[in-house]
N, C-alpha and C positions, 0 to 999 in steps of 0.2 A: 494599625488596626486593618486597611485593606490588605496588608499582605498575610494577618493570619486567615481573614477571607480565602484569600486564593489558595493557600495551602490546606483548608479544608476543604475547599472545592476541590481541587485536584486529586489531593489523598483520597476524596470520599466516591471519584468515580467507579463503579464495580467493572471487575475485568469482562463480566458479559457484556456489560455496555461498549465497551471498547469493541470484542469479538464483534458484536453483532453491526454499530457504526462500520467498521473495515469491510465485514461481509454489503451491507450493503452497497458501499463505493465502489466493492468489486464488481458485483452487479450493475451497476449504472454504467460502471467504464465498459465491462463486456455484452451485453446483450444489444446494444444496438448493433453490434459485427454482425450478428445472426438476422437482421431486419435488411440492412445494404453495405455491402460490404466497401461497395465502389465509394459512397458517402462516407464509411469509415475511415477507410484508407485515407482519403482527400482528408479530413479533419486531422487525421494523425499525425501527415505530412507539413500540415499545416501549424499545428501545435512544435515538433520539434523544428520545422527551420523558423520559428518566432525567434531565433536570438538566445542567445546565452542569460539574457534575465530572464526568462521564462525559465527556463530550466533550473537556475540557482533558486525561483522564487517556488517551483514545486518540490525543490529539494528539502526546504524549508517546512513544507509540508509533511516528506516522509522524518526528518526531525520532533515535528509535534507529535505524530502517531508512536513514534518510537518513547518518545518521553513519556507520553501516557503509560505505555505497555511496562518500560521498564520501572518506572516509579512504583505502581504499583506489585510488581513483583520482577525482581532482575535477577535473582539464580538461577541457575539450571543444572533443577535435581532430576536423574534420570526417572526415577520414583512417582514422580508428578508429572499430571494431565496438564497443569501449566506449563510445563517449561516448552511445548509447543508455542505458546506466545510471547513464553520469553522470547526463543530463539527467531522467532518472528519479528520480534521488536530489534531483536541487535543484527537481524539482516536488512529491515528498514534504516536502521542507522547507517550499515557499512553504503546501502544504495542511495541516503542521503548525503552522504561524501562523496561517493563516484560521482554525484550528477552535479554536486558544489564545484569540487575543484576541475572535474573531467567534461564540461558539455559537448562540446566539440565531437569527443570518442563514442560520448552516448549518441550526440544526434547520429553521426555518420550510422552507427551499427544500428539503432532503432531505424533510419530509413532504410535500410538495407533488410534488414528482418522482414519491412511488411511489401516488398515487394510481390511474393507470391498469396494469393486468398488462401490458398492452405496454411501457413504461417501464422495470416490472421484469425485464422478459424481454432488455430491451436492453441493460441496465446488468448481467445478467448474462452475456450471450452477450460482452461487451465485456470482462468479465474473464476467461472465460475463452480468447478471443483474446490477451490478453496473460499469462495464463498458460502458453499454449503457446509464445507468442513468446519469453516468459523463457528458458523449457525449450531451446527452439534455441537463442537463444544459447549460455546455460549448456552446453551440449553440442558445439557446432560453433564459436564462437568464442574459449573462453577456455580 
C-alpha cells in the first residue's frame, strides 16, 4: 500500500509545478547576489569549502529534481516544448553525477569562478533568466 501511494504521488506531480519549483529555487539562489555581492561571495565560498560530504549531499538534490522531471517526461521530441524540461532534467542528472564523483574539481572551479564580481553578477543574471523562462514555460506550455 505505501508503495502504491508513493507511485501515485510521484507520477501525479504535474510538470508545471516542477518548473515553478525550480524557477523559485533559481530566484532564491540568484537574487541575494544583487543585494550584497560581498556576502554572497562569502556564503558561496563557505558552501564550497565545507567539504566533500556537503557537495555530495547537494548532488542528491540534483538527482531528486532530475528524477521528478524525467519521471514525468523522459523522451526528447524536437517538436514538443516539453523537451526543454527534459533536456534540463538530463543536465541536472549530469550535474549530479559530476558533483557526486568529482567534488574537489567542482570546488576548485566554483571558487575560481566567483573571484570576480562580474562573474557573480553574470551567474545571478543567468539564473534569473532561467527562472523567468521556466515560469513562462509552466504558464504557457503545460
